[in-house]
C-alpha positions in Angstrom: 27.2 44.5 12.6 23.9 44.2 14.2 21.9 43.5 10.6 23.3 39.7 10.8 21.9 39.2 13.8 18.3 40.5 13.6 18.2 39.0 10.0 18.4 35.1 12.1 15.1 35.6 13.9 13.6 36.4 10.2 14.7 33.2 8.7 12.5 31.2 11.3 9.0 31.7 9.4 10.8 30.7 6.1 11.4 27.1 7.6 7.8 26.9 8.7 6.4 27.4 5.4 8.4 24.2 4.4 6.2 21.9 5.7 3.9 20.0 3.3 0.0 20.7 2.9 -1.4 17.0 4.0 -4.1 16.4 1.2 -1.1 16.6 -1.3 0.3 13.1 -0.6 -3.4 12.0 -1.7 -2.8 13.1 -4.9 0.9 11.8 -4.9 -0.3 8.5 -4.2 -2.4 8.6 -7.5 0.5 7.0 -9.4 0.7 4.0 -7.0 -3.3 3.6 -7.1 -3.2 3.6 -10.7 -0.4 1.1 -11.1 -2.3 -1.3 -8.1 -5.6 -1.0 -9.5 -4.4 -2.0 -12.9 -3.0 -5.0 -12.0 -5.5 -5.9 -8.9 -9.0 -4.7 -10.9 -8.5 -4.5 -15.0 -5.7 -7.6 -15.5 -8.2 -10.0 -13.5 -11.2 -9.1 -15.1 -9.5 -9.1 -18.4 -7.9 -12.8 -18.2 -10.9 -14.0 -16.7 -13.1 -12.8 -19.7 -10.4 -14.1 -22.1 -11.0 -17.9 -20.2 -8.3 -18.2 -18.1 -8.9 -19.9 -14.8 -8.9 -18.3 -11.1 -6.2 -20.3 -10.1 -3.7 -19.3 -12.7 -4.7 -15.7 -12.5 -4.3 -15.9 -8.4 -0.3 -17.1 -9.3 0.3 -14.1 -12.1 -1.5 -11.6 -9.4 0.4 -12.6 -6.6 4.1 -12.9 -9.0 3.3 -9.6 -10.3 2.8 -8.5 -6.7 6.2 -9.4 -5.3 8.0 -6.4 -5.6 6.2 -4.7 -2.9 7.6 -7.1 -0.5 11.1 -7.6 -2.3 11.4 -3.9 -2.2 13.4 -3.4 0.8 16.8 -4.8 -1.5 16.9 -1.6 -3.4 14.8 1.1 -1.1 17.7 1.9 1.4 19.0 3.6 -1.8 16.9 6.1 -1.2 17.9 7.2 2.5 21.6 7.6 0.7 20.9 11.2 0.4 18.2 14.2 0.4 16.9 13.2 -3.3 13.7 11.1 -2.7 12.0 14.2 -4.7 14.4 12.7 -7.7 13.4 9.1 -6.8 9.7 9.9 -6.8 9.5 11.5 -10.4 11.7 9.0 -12.1 9.8 6.1 -10.7 6.4 7.7 -11.6 7.6 8.5 -15.2 8.4 4.6 -15.2 5.2 3.7 -13.9 3.5 5.4 -16.7 5.7 4.0 -19.3 5.0 0.3 -18.3 1.3 0.8 -17.8 1.4 1.7 -21.3 3.5 -1.1 -22.6 1.3 -3.5 -20.4 -1.8 -2.0 -22.4 -0.2 -2.3 -25.5 0.8 -6.1 -25.4 -1.3 -7.6 -28.0 -3.5 -10.8 -26.9 -1.8 -10.8 -23.2 -3.5 -14.4 -22.4 -1.3 -15.9 -25.2 1.8 -14.1 -23.6 2.1 -14.4 -20.0 5.6 -14.5 -19.3 5.9 -11.0 -21.2 2.7 -9.9 -19.4 3.9 -11.1 -15.8 7.4 -9.6 -16.3 5.9 -6.2 -17.6 3.6 -6.2 -14.5 6.3 -7.0 -11.7 8.4 -4.4 -13.8 5.1 -1.9 -13.2 4.7 -2.9 -9.6 8.6 -2.4 -8.5 8.2 1.0 -10.0 5.1 2.1 -8.7 6.3 0.5 -4.9 9.8 2.5 -5.4 7.7 6.1 -5.9 5.8 5.3 -3.0 8.7 4.2 -0.9 10.1 7.9 -1.6 6.9 9.3 -1.1 6.7 7.6 2.6 9.9 9.3 3.3 8.6 12.4 2.1 5.7 12.3 4.3 7.6 11.6 7.1 10.0 14.2 6.9 8.2 17.0 5.3 4.7 17.1 7.2 4.4 18.4 10.8 4.6 16.7 13.6 0.9 17.5 15.0 -0.2 16.7 11.2 1.5 12.9 11.0 -2.0 11.5 11.4 -3.7 13.5 8.8 -1.1 13.0 6.4 -0.9 9.5 7.0 -5.1 9.3 6.2 -5.0 11.3 3.3 -2.4 9.2 2.0 -4.0 6.1 2.5 -7.4 7.5 1.3 -5.6 8.7 -1.9 -4.4 4.9 -2.1 -7.6 3.0 -1.6 -9.5 5.5 -3.8 -7.1 5.7 -6.6 -6.7 2.2 -6.5 -10.4 1.0 -6.8 -11.5 4.3 -8.8 -8.5 3.8 -11.6 -8.7 0.0 -12.1 -12.6 0.3 -13.0 -11.9 3.4 -15.3 -9.7 1.0 -17.1 -12.1 -1.5 -17.5 -14.7 0.9 -18.6 -12.3 2.6 -21.1 -11.6 -0.7 -22.4 -15.1 -1.8 -23.0 -16.2 1.5 -24.6 -12.9 1.8 -26.9 -10.0 -0.6 -26.3 -7.0 -1.3 -23.7 -4.6 0.6 -25.6 -6.9 4.0 -24.9 -7.6 2.7 -21.3 -3.6 2.3 -20.7 -3.3 5.8 -22.4 -5.5 7.4 -20.3 -4.1 5.7 -17.1 -0.5 6.8 -18.1 -1.4 10.6 -18.5 -3.3 10.6 -15.0 -0.1 9.4 -13.6 2.1 11.9 -15.0 0.0 14.8 -14.1 -0.6 13.6 -10.5 2.8 13.2 -10.1 3.6 16.8 -11.1 2.5 17.7 -7.6 6.2 16.5 -6.5 7.2 20.0 -7.4 5.1 21.3 -4.3 7.0 19.3 -2.2 10.2 21.5 -0.7 12.6 18.1 0.8 14.2 18.6 4.0 17.6 17.8 4.6 18.5 16.4 7.9 21.8 17.4 8.7 22.7 13.6 8.9 22.0 13.4 4.9 24.4 16.0 4.0 27.8 14.9 2.8 30.7 15.9 5.1 34.7 15.6 3.8 35.5 13.3 1.1 32.3 11.9 -0.8 33.6 8.3 -0.6 34.2 8.7 3.1 30.8 10.9 3.6 29.1 7.9 1.7 30.2 5.2 3.9 29.3 7.1 7.0 26.1 7.6 5.5 25.3 3.9 4.6 27.0 3.0 8.3 24.0 5.5 9.6 21.4 3.4 7.8 22.3 0.4 8.7 22.9 1.0 12.3 19.4 2.7 12.7 17.7 0.1 10.6 19.0 -2.6 12.7 17.9 -0.8 16.0 14.6 -0.6 15.1 14.3 -3.9 13.5 16.2 -6.3 16.1 14.3 -4.2 19.1 11.7 -6.0 21.2 9.3 -3.8 19.6 10.4 -4.4 16.1 10.4 -7.8 16.0 7.0 -8.0 17.6 6.0 -5.3 14.6 7.5 -7.8 11.7 5.9 -10.8 13.0 2.4 -8.6 13.1 3.0 -7.2 9.3 4.0 -10.8 8.2 1.0 -12.5 9.5 -2.3 -12.4 7.1 -4.1 -10.0 10.1 -5.8 -7.2 7.1 -4.4 -8.2 4.0 -7.6 -7.6 2.0 -6.2 -10.5 -0.6 -9.9 -10.5 -1.8 -9.6 -7.1 -3.1 -7.0 -8.9 -5.9 -9.6 -11.2 -7.1 -13.1 -9.5 -7.0 -13.0 -8.6 -10.6 -12.1 -12.0 -11.8 -15.3 -13.7 -9.5 -17.8 -11.0 -11.3 -19.0 -14.2 -13.5 -19.7 -16.5 -11.0 -21.9 -14.1 -9.5 -23.6 -13.1 -13.0 -22.8 -9.8 -12.4 -22.9 -7.1 -15.8 -20.0 -5.4 -17.0 -21.4 -2.2 -16.0 -22.0 -3.0 -12.6 -18.4 -4.7 -12.5 -17.1 -1.2 -13.2 -19.0 1.1 -10.4 -18.6 -1.8 -7.8 -15.0 -2.2 -8.4 -14.0 1.4 -9.2 -16.6 4.3 -7.5 -17.9 1.9 -4.9 -14.6 0.3 -3.5 -12.8 3.6 -4.0 -15.4 5.6 -1.8 -15.8 2.5 0.5 -12.2 1.9 1.1 -11.4 5.8 1.4 -14.2 6.0 4.5 -13.1 3.0 5.8 -9.6 4.1 6.0 -10.7 7.7 7.8 -12.9 5.2 10.3 -9.9 3.1 10.8 -7.5 5.8 11.1 -9.8 7.9 13.5 -9.8 4.5 15.7 -6.6 3.6 15.7 -5.6 7.1 17.3 -8.1 6.4 20.4 -7.1 3.1 21.0 -4.0 0.8 21.0 -3.2 0.6 17.4 -2.3 -3.0 17.3 -5.5 -4.0 18.8 -7.4 -2.0 16.3 -5.4 -3.5 13.5 -6.5 -7.0 14.6 -10.3 -5.7 15.2 -10.5 -4.4 11.5 -8.9 -7.5 10.1 -11.5 -9.2 12.1 -14.3 -7.2 10.3 -12.8 -7.8 7.2 -12.8 -11.7 7.6 -16.5 -11.6 9.0 -17.5 -9.8 5.5 -15.8 -12.8 3.9 -17.8 -15.5 5.8 -20.8 -13.7 5.2 -20.2 -13.2 1.5 -19.3 -17.2 1.2 -22.3 -18.0 3.1 -24.8 -15.7 1.1 -26.2 -16.9 -2.6 -24.0 -16.3 -5.4 -26.1 -13.8 -6.8 -25.3 -10.0 -8.2 -26.9 -8.5 -5.0 -24.5 -10.6 -3.0 -21.4 -9.4 -4.7 -22.3 -6.1 -4.6 -22.6 -6.0 -0.9 -19.8 -8.0 -0.3 -17.5 -6.4 -2.1 -18.2 -3.0 -0.8 -18.5 -4.5 2.6 -15.2 -6.2 2.2 -13.5 -3.0 0.7 -14.9 -0.6 3.4 -13.4 -3.1 6.6 -10.3 -3.7 4.4 -10.0 0.4 4.2 -10.3 0.5 7.8 -7.1 -2.4 8.2 -5.1 -0.5 6.0 -5.3 2.8 7.9 -4.7 1.0 11.2 -1.7 -0.6 9.7 -0.1 2.8 8.5 -1.1 4.3 12.0 0.8 1.4 13.6 3.8 1.9 11.7 4.2 5.4 11.9 4.0 5.1 15.7 7.0 2.6 15.2 8.9 4.5 12.6 10.8 8.0 14.0 13.2 10.5 12.5 17.0 9.1 11.8 19.0 8.0 8.7 16.5 5.2 7.9 13.5 6.7 7.7 12.3 5.1 4.4 14.1 1.9 4.7 12.3 1.7 8.1 8.9 2.5 6.8 9.5 0.1 3.7 10.6 -2.7 5.8 7.2 -3.2 7.8 5.3 -2.4 4.5 7.6 -4.8 2.2 6.4 -7.8 5.1 2.9 -6.6 4.9 2.9 -6.7 1.0 4.4 -10.5 1.3 1.6 -11.9 3.2 -0.7 -9.8 0.8 1.0 -11.6 -2.1 1.0 -15.3 -0.5 -2.6 -14.7 0.8 -3.6 -13.8 -2.9 -1.9 -16.9 -4.4 -3.8 -19.0 -1.7 -6.9 -17.8 -1.9 -7.1 -18.2 -5.7 -5.8 -22.0 -5.1 -8.4 -22.5 -2.5 -10.9 -22.7 -5.4 -9.7 -25.8 -6.8 -10.5 -27.4 -3.5 -13.4 -30.2 -4.0 -14.3 -28.2 -7.0 -16.3 -25.7 -4.9 -14.7 -22.6 -6.8 -15.4 -18.9 -5.8 -16.9 -19.4 -2.3 -14.0 -21.6 -1.4 -11.7 -18.8 -2.0 -13.8 -16.3 -0.2 -14.3 -18.8 2.8 -10.6 -19.4 2.5 -9.8 -15.7 3.0 -11.8 -15.6 6.2 -10.1 -18.1 7.9 -6.6 -17.0 6.7 -7.3 -13.8 8.3 -8.5 -15.2 11.2 -5.0 -17.5 11.5 -3.1 -14.3 11.4 -5.2 -12.9 14.0 -4.5 -15.5 16.5 -0.8 -14.7 16.1 -1.6 -11.4 17.1 -3.7 -13.0 20.1 -0.6 -14.7 21.1 1.7 -11.7 21.0 -0.9 -9.5 23.2 -1.2 -12.4 25.6 2.9 -13.0 26.2 4.5 -9.9 24.9 2.3 -6.5 24.9 1.1 -6.7 28.7 1.4 -3.3 30.6 5.1 -2.6 31.5 5.5 -2.3 34.9 5.9 1.4 36.0 9.4 2.5 37.1 10.6 2.8 40.6 11.7 6.3 42.1 15.1 4.4 42.4 15.1 3.5 38.7 14.0 7.1 37.4 
């Protein structure tokens, strides 16, 4: 009779071992980086090389990236039960298959409708896996490791996006586009296998109780209530406005490879700059941005990193259109953009807490931010047609749009984010 009582404390260390290792989230983010890098770097470069104008490329990119904003329509399904690992695995498999399908499409410039549809589906699959991973990050990492976990995930995000996008260009130039797609699809599947090292933690609120239909209905109500409490709170509304504003979108990273011709940059240089250069620069910027956001107001850090990104764009727009300008401008912009993304992640993680709608709440703010990235990318592309200025107008427009978004943050700080009064003793 004593054995059950003595056995209970022995189970405590087992629970400790279920926490996830932070660097693992950097590996699991490779599938997302491969999908985004393919659309962000490889596809614009190939289409520009095929003779497509920058304005049309901007519209295609903005359309194909739109699932990152609209994913909130289906992401709540991930919160219905403790199956985030399954969502991640299935979506990662679809990501690999769609990358391969895009790469095998013959003469993509002549089949823009099919290409746009495949690229949009690719981003929908990748962002679904990304959302499931966000939920796993929030529920399976130690409370004291949240910042480090977010840093690793963002470094994996930015680094793999740049490196794998440039790898696709390199392989296509040396072999063929189908070969590039095959390699990227293989890397997606290989990195996604790391999901087997994640042990899903089952919150008691996710466990069905009673009849299946009743349990599912209670779960849905819990998600809706938890999401509503966050989204319609004072802080939640402020956060949504900040995410929808083009503060640190980094939209030019979606168009840099298509601008290479205007700067007369050799293909090998494009591969190095948009791959290894932007990958390392963005990852280092993410680490710096995460470090800074832990030591100051995270919303202010987000605005400052956005301002740094805009200043890089203005400097690049004012400089001579030479390969040297392209190199330092792209690297500086990606470094500042990585810092902005990390500050954004810290800002959102600060807002999202445990509850029935962990994945949905995180995705709500990320979707709002991705909507801003999509419309900013399209606006940047259309700016190239302003009075025939071309690429220089696109870069300058990005800086102007960013400072317009920062002005929204300044207004919010002035009106709503002043220091709250200290509670009186009676109130306490």
